[in-house]
C-alpha positions as CSV (number, residue, x, y, z in Angstrom):
1,M,-0.8,-5.8,-32.7
2,K,-2.6,-8.5,-30.7
3,K,0.6,-9.4,-29.0
4,T,1.2,-5.8,-28.0
5,T,-2.3,-5.4,-26.7
6,L,-2.1,-8.6,-24.8
7,A,1.3,-7.6,-23.3
8,L,-0.1,-4.2,-22.2
9,A,-3.1,-5.8,-20.6
10,L,-1.0,-8.3,-18.8
11,M,1.3,-5.6,-17.5
12,L,-1.6,-3.5,-16.2
13,A,-3.2,-6.5,-14.6
14,T,-0.1,-7.4,-12.7
15,A,0.8,-3.8,-11.7
16,S,-2.5,-3.2,-9.8
17,P,-1.9,-5.8,-7.1
18,V,1.5,-4.2,-6.4
19,F,-0.2,-0.9,-5.6
20,A,-2.9,-2.7,-3.6
21,G,-0.3,-4.2,-1.3
22,N,1.1,-0.7,-0.6
23,C,-2.1,0.9,0.4
24,P,-2.6,-0.9,3.7
25,V,1.0,-0.3,4.7
26,L,0.6,3.4,3.9
27,M,-2.7,3.5,5.9
28,G,-0.9,2.0,8.9
29,Q,1.9,4.4,8.6
30,F,-0.5,7.3,8.5
31,E,-2.4,6.1,11.5
32,A,0.8,5.8,13.5
33,A,2.1,9.2,12.3
34,L,-1.2,10.9,13.2
35,Q,-0.7,9.9,16.8
36,T,2.8,11.5,17.1
37,T,2.7,14.4,14.7
38,K,3.3,18.0,15.9
39,V,1.6,19.8,13.0
40,D,-1.2,22.3,13.5
41,D,-4.9,21.3,13.5
42,A,-5.5,22.7,10.0
43,T,-2.7,20.6,8.5
44,K,-3.9,17.6,10.4
45,A,-7.4,18.1,9.0
46,A,-6.1,18.4,5.5
47,A,-4.0,15.2,6.0
48,V,-7.1,13.3,7.3
49,K,-9.1,14.4,4.2
50,L,-6.3,13.0,1.9
51,Y,-6.2,9.8,4.0
52,E,-10.0,9.4,3.6
53,A,-9.7,10.0,-0.2
54,G,-6.9,7.4,-0.4
55,K,-8.8,4.9,1.6
56,A,-11.9,5.4,-0.7
57,A,-9.7,5.0,-3.8
58,H,-8.3,1.8,-2.4
59,D,-11.7,0.5,-1.6
60,A,-12.8,1.4,-5.2
61,G,-9.8,-0.5,-6.6
62,D,-7.9,2.6,-7.8
63,H,-4.7,1.8,-6.1
64,A,-2.5,4.2,-7.9
65,A,-4.7,7.1,-6.8
66,S,-4.8,5.7,-3.3
67,V,-1.0,5.6,-3.0
68,T,-0.8,9.1,-4.4
69,A,-3.3,10.5,-1.8
70,L,-1.8,8.5,1.1
71,D,1.7,9.6,0.2
72,A,0.5,13.3,0.2
73,A,-1.2,12.8,3.6
74,L,2.0,11.3,5.1
75,A,4.0,14.2,3.7
76,L,1.7,16.7,5.4
77,L,2.1,15.0,8.7
78,A,5.9,15.0,8.3
79,S,6.1,18.7,7.6
């Protein structure tokens, strides 16, 4: 049981930095896409809200939530 718990803890500890590395890349992609997107203002505003939520999640250390929000924001700009 202790080995399983230790293995799970180690796996979670190493997974978080992987997500952390994606957040800044996604933020950069969003900022670039925001400059060239052709979506309407309402869609742009919704994407910016998702971006801000993703940035806040990243700053709080919740990188999985950050990646999810940033991916959704990028998807809105691509539509």
